[in-house]
Biopython code that builds the backbone (N, CA, C, O; Angstrom):
import numpy as np
from Bio.PDB.StructureBuilder import StructureBuilder

atoms = [
    (1, "MET", "N", (9.280, 12.405, -7.015)),
    (1, "MET", "CA", (10.153, 11.045, -7.247)),
    (1, "MET", "C", (10.242, 10.619, -8.577)),
    (1, "MET", "O", (9.231, 10.417, -9.250)),
    (2, "ASP", "N", (11.405, 10.465, -9.014)),
    (2, "ASP", "CA", (11.825, 10.164, -10.311)),
    (2, "ASP", "C", (11.423, 8.665, -10.491)),
    (2, "ASP", "O", (11.410, 7.749, -9.669)),
    (3, "ILE", "N", (10.978, 8.706, -12.313)),
    (3, "ILE", "CA", (10.232, 7.121, -12.526)),
    (3, "ILE", "C", (11.040, 5.816, -12.122)),
    (3, "ILE", "O", (10.602, 4.746, -11.699)),
    (4, "VAL", "N", (12.840, 6.362, -12.469)),
    (4, "VAL", "CA", (13.782, 4.699, -11.592)),
    (4, "VAL", "C", (13.145, 4.326, -10.322)),
    (4, "VAL", "O", (12.743, 3.180, -10.122)),
    (5, "THR", "N", (13.008, 5.630, -9.134)),
    (5, "THR", "CA", (12.339, 4.993, -7.888)),
    (5, "THR", "C", (11.250, 4.628, -8.038)),
    (5, "THR", "O", (11.055, 3.840, -7.112)),
    (6, "ILE", "N", (10.065, 4.718, -8.845)),
    (6, "ILE", "CA", (9.177, 4.248, -8.608)),
    (6, "ILE", "C", (8.835, 2.524, -9.937)),
    (6, "ILE", "O", (8.073, 1.558, -9.890)),
    (7, "VAL", "N", (10.025, 3.060, -11.027)),
    (7, "VAL", "CA", (9.734, 1.249, -10.830)),
    (7, "VAL", "C", (10.994, 0.669, -9.968)),
    (7, "VAL", "O", (11.423, 0.335, -11.072)),
    (8, "SER", "N", (11.637, 0.386, -9.382)),
    (8, "SER", "CA", (12.350, -0.096, -8.571)),
    (8, "SER", "C", (11.308, -0.942, -7.445)),
    (8, "SER", "O", (11.138, -2.136, -7.196)),
    (9, "ALA", "N", (10.739, 0.291, -6.935)),
    (9, "ALA", "CA", (9.839, 0.186, -5.611)),
    (9, "ALA", "C", (8.842, -0.972, -5.906)),
    (9, "ALA", "O", (8.828, -1.930, -5.134)),
    (10, "VAL", "N", (7.988, -0.938, -7.003)),
    (10, "VAL", "CA", (7.258, -1.662, -7.660)),
    (10, "VAL", "C", (7.608, -3.160, -7.506)),
    (10, "VAL", "O", (7.208, -3.979, -6.679)),
    (11, "CYS", "N", (8.753, -3.321, -8.883)),
    (11, "CYS", "CA", (9.825, -4.252, -8.884)),
    (11, "CYS", "C", (10.170, -4.845, -7.747)),
    (11, "CYS", "O", (10.103, -6.068, -7.870)),
    (12, "VAL", "N", (10.641, -4.367, -6.283)),
    (12, "VAL", "CA", (10.598, -4.838, -5.203)),
    (12, "VAL", "C", (9.735, -5.324, -4.010)),
    (12, "VAL", "O", (9.837, -6.063, -3.031)),
    (13, "ALA", "N", (8.543, -4.261, -4.802)),
    (13, "ALA", "CA", (7.418, -5.009, -3.462)),
    (13, "ALA", "C", (6.651, -6.574, -4.500)),
    (13, "ALA", "O", (6.556, -7.687, -3.984)),
    (14, "ALA", "N", (6.348, -6.370, -5.484)),
    (14, "ALA", "CA", (6.707, -7.295, -6.599)),
    (14, "ALA", "C", (6.864, -9.222, -6.469)),
    (14, "ALA", "O", (6.165, -10.229, -6.574)),
    (15, "TYR", "N", (8.724, -8.680, -6.083)),
    (15, "TYR", "CA", (9.565, -9.973, -5.852)),
    (15, "TYR", "C", (9.301, -9.974, -4.238)),
    (15, "TYR", "O", (9.674, -11.103, -3.920)),
    (16, "ALA", "N", (8.988, -9.510, -3.395)),
    (16, "ALA", "CA", (8.558, -9.152, -1.827)),
    (16, "ALA", "C", (7.267, -10.479, -2.261)),
    (16, "ALA", "O", (7.361, -11.686, -2.041)),
    (17, "ALA", "N", (6.230, -9.800, -2.863)),
    (17, "ALA", "CA", (4.812, -10.887, -2.440)),
    (17, "ALA", "C", (5.198, -11.981, -3.035)),
    (17, "ALA", "O", (4.805, -12.983, -2.437)),
    (18, "LEU", "N", (6.036, -12.271, -4.319)),
    (18, "LEU", "CA", (6.300, -13.869, -4.692)),
    (18, "LEU", "C", (6.445, -14.420, -3.539)),
    (18, "LEU", "O", (5.648, -15.189, -3.001)),
    (19, "ALA", "N", (7.740, -13.943, -3.012)),
    (19, "ALA", "CA", (8.500, -14.144, -2.028)),
    (19, "ALA", "C", (7.759, -14.815, -0.814)),
    (19, "ALA", "O", (7.804, -15.978, -0.415)),
    (20, "ILE", "N", (6.958, -13.562, -0.280)),
    (20, "ILE", "CA", (6.398, -14.283, 0.778)),
    (20, "ILE", "C", (4.852, -15.171, 0.407)),
    (20, "ILE", "O", (4.232, -15.571, 1.393)),
    (21, "ARG", "N", (4.442, -15.373, -0.555)),
    (21, "ARG", "CA", (3.682, -16.471, -1.553)),
    (21, "ARG", "C", (4.378, -17.571, -1.276)),
    (21, "ARG", "O", (3.974, -18.323, -0.389)),
    (22, "TYR", "N", (5.124, -17.749, -1.732)),
    (22, "TYR", "CA", (6.106, -19.363, -1.829)),
    (22, "TYR", "C", (6.519, -19.897, -0.219)),
    (22, "TYR", "O", (6.738, -21.018, 0.241)),
    (23, "VAL", "N", (6.510, -18.721, 0.296)),
    (23, "VAL", "CA", (6.852, -19.687, 1.598)),
    (23, "VAL", "C", (5.629, -19.901, 2.408)),
    (23, "VAL", "O", (5.509, -20.993, 2.964)),
    (24, "ALA", "N", (4.723, -19.020, 2.546)),
    (24, "ALA", "CA", (3.327, -19.322, 2.828)),
    (24, "ALA", "C", (2.860, -20.639, 2.191)),
    (24, "ALA", "O", (2.794, -21.619, 2.933)),
    (25, "ARG", "N", (2.557, -20.758, 1.011)),
    (25, "ARG", "CA", (2.529, -21.876, 0.371)),
    (25, "ARG", "C", (2.662, -22.824, 0.668)),
    (25, "ARG", "O", (1.909, -23.714, 1.062)),
    (26, "TYR", "N", (4.569, -22.654, 0.361)),
    (26, "TYR", "CA", (4.774, -24.835, 0.705)),
    (26, "TYR", "C", (5.038, -24.874, 1.941)),
    (26, "TYR", "O", (4.552, -25.761, 2.642)),
    (27, "ASN", "N", (6.129, -23.608, 2.614)),
    (27, "ASN", "CA", (6.324, -23.840, 3.435)),
    (27, "ASN", "C", (5.434, -23.715, 4.788)),
    (27, "ASN", "O", (5.646, -24.382, 5.801)),
    (28, "LEU", "N", (4.660, -22.991, 4.675)),
    (28, "LEU", "CA", (3.569, -23.237, 5.936)),
    (28, "LEU", "C", (2.384, -23.721, 5.630)),
    (28, "LEU", "O", (1.462, -23.664, 6.443)),
    (29, "GLY", "N", (2.225, -24.325, 4.283)),
    (29, "GLY", "CA", (0.659, -25.109, 3.703)),
    (29, "GLY", "C", (-0.327, -24.204, 4.035)),
    (29, "GLY", "O", (-1.269, -24.563, 4.740)),
    (30, "PHE", "N", (-0.196, -22.610, 3.447)),
    (30, "PHE", "CA", (-1.642, -22.394, 3.679)),
    (30, "PHE", "C", (-2.510, -22.530, 1.736)),
    (30, "PHE", "O", (-1.888, -22.461, 0.676)),
    (31, "SER", "N", (-3.533, -22.662, 1.853)),
    (31, "SER", "CA", (-4.133, -22.577, 0.076)),
    (31, "SER", "C", (-4.223, -21.422, -0.475)),
    (31, "SER", "O", (-4.195, -20.368, 0.159)),
    (32, "PHE", "N", (-4.331, -21.509, -1.612)),
    (32, "PHE", "CA", (-4.109, -20.801, -2.472)),
    (32, "PHE", "C", (-5.360, -19.451, -1.745)),
    (32, "PHE", "O", (-5.187, -18.258, -1.496)),
    (33, "GLN", "N", (-6.195, -20.071, -1.647)),
    (33, "GLN", "CA", (-7.710, -19.538, -1.362)),
    (33, "GLN", "C", (-7.066, -18.463, 0.268)),
    (33, "GLN", "O", (-7.029, -17.245, 0.093)),
    (34, "GLU", "N", (-6.796, -18.797, 1.133)),
    (34, "GLU", "CA", (-6.275, -18.422, 2.020)),
    (34, "GLU", "C", (-5.122, -17.212, 1.790)),
    (34, "GLU", "O", (-4.985, -16.274, 2.576)),
    (35, "ILE", "N", (-4.374, -17.391, 0.655)),
    (35, "ILE", "CA", (-3.790, -17.031, 0.718)),
    (35, "ILE", "C", (-4.063, -15.570, -0.174)),
    (35, "ILE", "O", (-3.311, -14.596, -0.162)),
    (36, "ARG", "N", (-5.099, -15.675, -0.796)),
    (36, "ARG", "CA", (-5.539, -14.884, -2.010)),
    (36, "ARG", "C", (-6.775, -13.951, -0.570)),
    (36, "ARG", "O", (-7.218, -12.823, -0.790)),
    (37, "SER", "N", (-7.001, -14.489, 0.350)),
    (37, "SER", "CA", (-7.846, -13.851, 0.841)),
    (37, "SER", "C", (-7.193, -12.686, 1.776)),
    (37, "SER", "O", (-7.498, -11.493, 1.744)),
    (38, "ALA", "N", (-6.047, -13.423, 2.768)),
    (38, "ALA", "CA", (-5.404, -12.785, 3.122)),
    (38, "ALA", "C", (-4.344, -11.298, 2.342)),
    (38, "ALA", "O", (-4.068, -10.241, 2.908)),
    (39, "ALA", "N", (-4.114, -11.553, 1.508)),
    (39, "ALA", "CA", (-3.568, -10.195, 0.343)),
    (39, "ALA", "C", (-4.417, -9.473, -0.076)),
    (39, "ALA", "O", (-3.975, -8.480, -0.654)),
    (40, "MET", "N", (-5.895, -9.595, -0.002)),
    (40, "MET", "CA", (-7.225, -8.715, -0.446)),
    (40, "MET", "C", (-6.962, -8.022, 0.906)),
    (40, "MET", "O", (-6.497, -6.884, 0.835)),
    (41, "ALA", "N", (-7.205, -8.576, 2.203)),
    (41, "ALA", "CA", (-7.469, -7.612, 3.242)),
    (41, "ALA", "C", (-6.336, -6.716, 3.601)),
    (41, "ALA", "O", (-6.430, -5.614, 4.144)),
    (42, "ALA", "N", (-5.137, -7.396, 3.190)),
    (42, "ALA", "CA", (-3.735, -6.071, 3.465)),
    (42, "ALA", "C", (-3.833, -5.177, 2.250)),
    (42, "ALA", "O", (-3.453, -4.006, 2.226)),
    (43, "ALA", "N", (-4.321, -5.771, 1.347)),
    (43, "ALA", "CA", (-4.537, -4.637, -0.118)),
    (43, "ALA", "C", (-5.517, -3.551, 0.821)),
    (43, "ALA", "O", (-5.287, -2.449, 1.320)),
    (44, "ALA", "N", (-6.431, -4.230, 0.800)),
    (44, "ALA", "CA", (-8.074, -2.923, 1.442)),
    (44, "ALA", "C", (-7.149, -1.937, 2.744)),
    (44, "ALA", "O", (-7.270, -0.714, 2.806)),
    (45, "VAL", "N", (-6.305, -2.692, 3.648)),
    (45, "VAL", "CA", (-5.864, -1.457, 4.573)),
    (45, "VAL", "C", (-5.157, -0.835, 4.091)),
    (45, "VAL", "O", (-5.364, 0.378, 4.122)),
    (46, "ILE", "N", (-3.880, -1.392, 3.352)),
    (46, "ILE", "CA", (-2.961, -0.241, 2.624)),
    (46, "ILE", "C", (-3.401, 0.631, 1.911)),
    (46, "ILE", "O", (-2.769, 1.628, 1.562)),
    (47, "ALA", "N", (-4.915, 0.273, 1.505)),
    (47, "ALA", "CA", (-5.453, 1.858, 0.250)),
    (47, "ALA", "C", (-5.875, 2.504, 1.337)),
    (47, "ALA", "O", (-5.585, 3.684, 1.533)),
    (48, "ALA", "N", (-6.454, 1.941, 1.986)),
    (48, "ALA", "CA", (-7.614, 2.510, 2.971)),
    (48, "ALA", "C", (-6.442, 3.802, 3.801)),
    (48, "ALA", "O", (-6.822, 4.973, 3.801)),
    (49, "PHE", "N", (-4.863, 3.387, 4.554)),
    (49, "PHE", "CA", (-4.280, 4.060, 4.749)),
    (49, "PHE", "C", (-3.681, 5.059, 3.662)),
    (49, "PHE", "O", (-3.592, 6.274, 3.841)),
    (50, "ILE", "N", (-3.344, 4.486, 2.686)),
    (50, "ILE", "CA", (-3.325, 5.810, 1.789)),
    (50, "ILE", "C", (-4.052, 6.808, 1.006)),
    (50, "ILE", "O", (-3.826, 7.928, 0.549)),
    (51, "ALA", "N", (-4.986, 5.990, 1.027)),
    (51, "ALA", "CA", (-6.295, 7.616, 1.175)),
    (51, "ALA", "C", (-6.345, 8.424, 1.923)),
    (51, "ALA", "O", (-6.312, 9.651, 1.823)),
    (52, "ILE", "N", (-6.469, 7.429, 3.138)),
    (52, "ILE", "CA", (-6.429, 9.037, 4.711)),
    (52, "ILE", "C", (-5.215, 9.816, 4.471)),
    (52, "ILE", "O", (-5.341, 11.034, 4.601)),
    (53, "GLY", "N", (-3.650, 9.200, 4.030)),
    (53, "GLY", "CA", (-3.381, 10.049, 3.777)),
    (53, "GLY", "C", (-3.282, 10.994, 2.779)),
    (53, "GLY", "O", (-2.616, 11.973, 3.117)),
    (54, "PHE", "N", (-3.679, 11.019, 1.780)),
    (54, "PHE", "CA", (-3.531, 11.821, 0.668)),
    (54, "PHE", "C", (-5.285, 12.568, 1.002)),
    (54, "PHE", "O", (-5.328, 13.742, 0.635)),
    (55, "LEU", "N", (-5.944, 12.311, 1.302)),
    (55, "LEU", "CA", (-7.251, 12.960, 1.636)),
    (55, "LEU", "C", (-7.044, 14.160, 3.033)),
    (55, "LEU", "O", (-7.515, 15.293, 3.137)),
    (56, "GLY", "N", (-6.285, 13.494, 3.851)),
    (56, "GLY", "CA", (-6.679, 13.916, 5.038)),
    (56, "GLY", "C", (-4.719, 15.823, 4.986)),
    (56, "GLY", "O", (-4.288, 16.712, 5.720)),
    (57, "ARG", "N", (-4.562, 15.483, 4.198)),
    (57, "ARG", "CA", (-3.443, 16.288, 3.846)),
    (57, "ARG", "C", (-3.586, 17.358, 3.101)),
    (57, "ARG", "O", (-3.830, 17.394, 1.895)),
    (58, "LYS", "N", (-3.417, 18.316, 3.902)),
    (58, "LYS", "CA", (-3.302, 19.931, 3.490)),
    (58, "LYS", "C", (-2.217, 20.365, 2.537)),
    (58, "LYS", "O", (-0.998, 20.261, 2.400)),
    (59, "THR", "N", (-3.851, 21.202, 1.619)),
    (59, "THR", "CA", (-3.060, 21.471, 0.270)),
    (59, "THR", "C", (-3.038, 22.579, 0.007)),
    (59, "THR", "O", (-4.107, 23.170, -0.144)),
    (60, "GLY", "N", (-1.761, 23.275, -0.146)),
    (60, "GLY", "CA", (-1.714, 24.666, -0.476)),
    (60, "GLY", "C", (-2.297, 25.629, 0.721)),
    (60, "GLY", "O", (-2.363, 25.271, 1.897)),
    (61, "ARG", "N", (-2.685, 26.836, 0.254)),
    (61, "ARG", "CA", (-2.902, 27.788, 1.536)),
    (61, "ARG", "C", (-4.504, 27.174, 2.293)),
    (61, "ARG", "O", (-4.939, 27.835, 3.236)),
    (62, "SER", "N", (-5.110, 26.225, 1.940)),
    (62, "SER", "CA", (-6.333, 25.912, 2.327)),
    (62, "SER", "C", (-6.112, 25.875, 3.628)),
    (62, "SER", "O", (-7.057, 26.556, 4.026)),
    (63, "GLY", "N", (-5.257, 25.411, 4.994)),
    (63, "GLY", "CA", (-5.206, 25.160, 6.093)),
    (63, "GLY", "C", (-4.657, 26.349, 7.078)),
    (63, "GLY", "O", (-4.243, 26.070, 8.203)),
    (64, "GLN", "N", (-4.682, 27.803, 6.542)),
    (64, "GLN", "CA", (-3.987, 28.834, 7.134)),
    (64, "GLN", "C", (-5.385, 29.619, 7.243)),
    (64, "GLN", "O", (-6.107, 29.615, 6.246)),
    (65, "ARG", "N", (-5.751, 30.207, 8.254)),
    (65, "ARG", "CA", (-6.703, 31.184, 8.840)),
    (65, "ARG", "C", (-6.185, 32.273, 8.328)),
    (65, "ARG", "O", (-5.071, 32.569, 7.896)),
    (66, "SER", "N", (-8.000, 33.263, 8.550)),
    (66, "SER", "CA", (-7.553, 34.112, 7.931)),
    (66, "SER", "C", (-8.569, 35.158, 8.605)),
    (66, "SER", "O", (-9.603, 34.725, 9.113)),
    (67, "ASP", "N", (-8.298, 36.459, 8.612)),
    (67, "ASP", "CA", (-8.751, 37.110, 9.462)),
    (67, "ASP", "C", (-9.745, 38.053, 9.046)),
    (67, "ASP", "O", (-9.531, 39.255, 9.206)),
    (68, "LEU", "N", (-11.042, 37.553, 8.416)),
    (68, "LEU", "CA", (-12.367, 38.109, 7.617)),
    (68, "LEU", "C", (-13.551, 38.957, 9.003)),
    (68, "LEU", "O", (-14.535, 39.662, 8.781)),
    (69, "SER", "N", (-12.984, 38.548, 10.341)),
    (69, "SER", "CA", (-13.753, 39.430, 11.294)),
    (69, "SER", "C", (-14.125, 40.895, 11.233)),
    (69, "SER", "O", (-14.771, 41.406, 12.148)),
]
sb = StructureBuilder()
sb.init_structure("model")
sb.init_model(0)
sb.init_chain("A")
sb.init_seg("    ")
for serial, (resi, resn, name, xyz) in enumerate(atoms, 1):
    if name == "N":
        sb.init_residue(resn, " ", resi, " ")
    sb.init_atom(name, np.array(xyz, "f"), 0.0, 1.0, " ", f" {name:<3s}", serial, name[0])
structure = sb.get_structure()
């Protein structure tokens, strides 16, 4: 991935987070503590999925069987 793609993705994610926060706060009436708690829970779930994907990926030749018998 190039740097422009990464910066664009981060900016779009930040804008989406601000839009969701605005809707949750002013249109749905959630308190800041409720929004913060839900955001932390969502961040933990996303981080867990990223960690599982990163750690579960087979790197290089480690996934191949060798005939050492």
